[in-house]
N, C-alpha and C positions, 0 to 999 in steps of 0.2 A: 652384549645382552643386558636389560635391565628389566624388573619386573613393570607391571603397569601401575602398580602403587607408588612405585618410586619415580616413576615419568611424569604421574599427576602432580606428586608433590613438587617436583622440579618447575613444572609448568606455572603451577600456583603462585611459586615464590618467584618466578621471573616476570610473571605478569604484574604482581603486586608490585614488586621494585620498578615496573614501568608505569606505575600510575593509574593502573586498569581497577577501577573500583569494585567490581564483583568478579575478584580474580578467580574465586571458587566454581562460581558457574561458567566462566568462560574456559577454564582449564579443561572441566567436565565435556564441553562442548568440543574441544578440540580434541580431545582423547577420544570421544565417541567417533568422531569423522574419522582419524586415522585408522579406527579398528574396525568401524561400521556395526558397532554393537553399542548397549548401553554399558556405563560405567561399572555400575553394579556387578552385572553378570562377568565383566572383565576381572574385576577384583576377586570375584568369588572362585573364577576358573584358574587364577593364579598365571594369567598370560604374562606373556614376556614381548619386548619391543626391540627389535634389531637395531642396528646402528642406522640403517636407512629410514627407519620411521623415527628415531631419535632426532635425525637431521633435518626431517621435515617438520617434526612438531617445533623445532627451535625457528625454523623459518617462518612458521606461522605465528609465531609469538612476536618475532621481530617486527613484522608486517603489522600487528595487532599494536605493540608498542609504539609504533611510528604515527598512529593515528588511523590506520584504515580499518573500516567497519568490521567487526566479527563476522557479519551477514556475508560480506563479499568474499572475507578468508573461506568461510566453509562452502560458501558457493549456492547455498540452499538456505531457506528460512521458512517458517510455518506460519500458515495466516488461516483462521477460521478451520483448524484441523487439518489443512491440507499443504502439502510441500509445494515451494516455489522457489524455482531458480532466479538466484540474483547475482549481480556483478556490476562493474564500474558501467554507467552509463542509464541505471535505471534505479527509480525509487523504491527502498528498502518497504516492505510490507510490515505497517505498524499495528499493534492491538489496538490502539485509538480508531482506525478504520472500521474495526468489525462493528462497531457502532452503526456505521452507514448500512453494513451488508444485515444488519439485524432489522433496522426499520424497513427496507426494501423486502426483506422476508416477510415481516408483518403485513405490509399494506398489499403486497401482492399474492399472498398464501391463497387468498379465496377468489383469485381471479383465473379463470380456465386459459392456459397457455399464453400468461402475459407476455408482453414485449417490452424489454426494458432495454434501455441504451445507457452505456457507462462511457462517460466523456473523460478524456486525460486519464486514459486506462492503464498507463504503465505496464508494471510487470503483467496485468490481466488478474489481480489477487480479486478485486470486487466482483468482476463479471464472472469469473470462474466460480468463486466461492457461490453467488447466485445459481449459477448454471447448475452445480452439484447438488442443489436444495429446493430446486425449484423445476417443475415440468414447465419452462418456458422457451421463450425466444428471445436468446440474450445478444447485444451487438456491442461490441469494444472499439472504440475510437482512439488513436494514438498517432501522434505526428512524427515522434523521434524513432530513426531507424535502429538506434541501440535498443531502446525500449522495447521495439516490436519485436525484435529478436528474440528477447527473453517471453514476451507476451505470447508469442507463437510456440515456443519451446514448453511453456509451461502448460498450455492448452493440450498438448500432446501427452506430457507428465501425467496430467489428471483425468486424460480421457475424456476431455470436454469439448462440446460440438458448438461454441460460441461462433460468431461471425466476428471476423476482425477486419478492421478498416483503418487504413492509414490515412487520415487527414487532420486539418487544422480546424480545431473548434471555434476559432474567431474568425475562420474566413466565412463571409456572409453568404455565400453559395452553397456552402456544404449542407446546412439544415434543411434544404429544399429536396433532398434524395431521401430525407428520413422523415416519416409520417406514421401518426396513429401508435403511438407510443402509450403505454399504461404509465410508465415511471421512467425518468431520466435521474442517473446518480451521478454524483462526480465528486471527486476529490482533488481539486484543481492545486495550482501552485499558488499560495496564499502568504508567504512570509513578505514582510516589508522591507523598506532600505535599510532600516534599522536593525531590524533582524537578522539580515544577512550579513552585516558587519559582526554579529556577536555570536555567529554560530561556532558550536562546538566543532572541536579539530575533525572528528570522525563525519560528522555530516557534510562537510567541506569538499569530501570525496565523492557525494552524491551529485547528480547533475543540476546545474544552478537553473535550468529550463524547467524542472520539476518542483523547483523550490521558491522563486521569486515570481511575487503575483503583483509587481508593480508596487511604486512608492507607498502607498498605503495597504497594498497587499490584496486589495479588492479587485484589481481589472479584470481577472476571469471571471469574476461573479457578474459584473457590469455586462461584459460581453455576451457570457451564455444565457444569462436572463431575458436579454434583449433579443437573441439570435434564434433561440432553440424553443421560445414559446409554442410556435405552432407546430411544433412536431410531437405534441402530446395531444390526447384525446382529450375532449371534454373532461372534467374531473380528473385529469392525470394529473400525478405529482413529479415535482422536480425535488431533490434533495441533495445536498453540499456537505461535506466536511468542512469545517473552518477552524481557524486557529482562535485560540482563546479571548475571548474578548471582542470576537468579530462578529458574535451573531446579531447583537443590534442595527448595526450598519448593513448587514447580509438582509436582514428583514425587511429594511427600507428599501433595498435593491429589488428584493422580489416582489413586493408590494408594487413599486413603480414598474416593473416589467408585468403587471397584470396578473399576479398569483395572489390568493387569500389563503384563509386557514393558516397562518403562519404557526409552525410548532418547531420546538426545540427537543432535542434528545440529549440528555447526557452520557457520557462514558462510564466506566467502571469507577473512576475516581471523583465523579460526581461534577464534573466540569460541563459545560454545554458544547458539544461536539459536533453535533448535526442540526442545521437548521432546512425545513421543508417548507413547501407551499404547494396549493393546489391552483390549478388552472380551472375555470368557470367558462361556458358558453358567454362569448359576447366580452368577455371582461379583457382588457388590455392597459 
């Protein structure tokens, strides 16, 4: 038996030797996952870890030092203050994407029972966060079976009543079934060919289909702006997360797709993360 303090120190050292930059934080996450409670409480209680827990901890560290994302190893990650199951086959929720949720909440808070469509929903983090903070009708669309597995689990985990639809957002016939929405939100694949060649090792564990947006990273923006315009009500808003430096081209795509009042929203680091536009009657 070893104390939690000794185990935590062992994990920090192993992670540090494995090249993990924030070994302190990750050792804390792994320790808390193993014991199911906060590290500070464990240290105060002078808890101990048996041989089975130590072995499991070492296995988790080995996976992490092999490049596997910490979020996949833990099996769950927080987004917008809510827990989400994650694992192989689904994009990991990131804090950057909370900017998209912030914008949607601002735009829809004054609308009674707003209808919101979340395209390329993945784990469902955006749709579920909106559902938990708005009294509205939220629909999530996702094509990947692996991602849908987590989306459905996350809806149950968070007692969310979102509508879940399996569908390809680039299918020309799909938008016909979705009309009169107040807002469309989307965090599509937007990495370029060059981006894909330079991925950090841990990002290579995430599904390519959720990352790669075509040679210039803009394929999904072009398709969605062209196909989903008529799914919005007049004065409805479409909002996208985008990669750094893509906002200029995305603004042009929105304008060509019939959207006006183009706006940009910065994330917490001060970088433009979300680009939005508004539909007007007769505009196309």
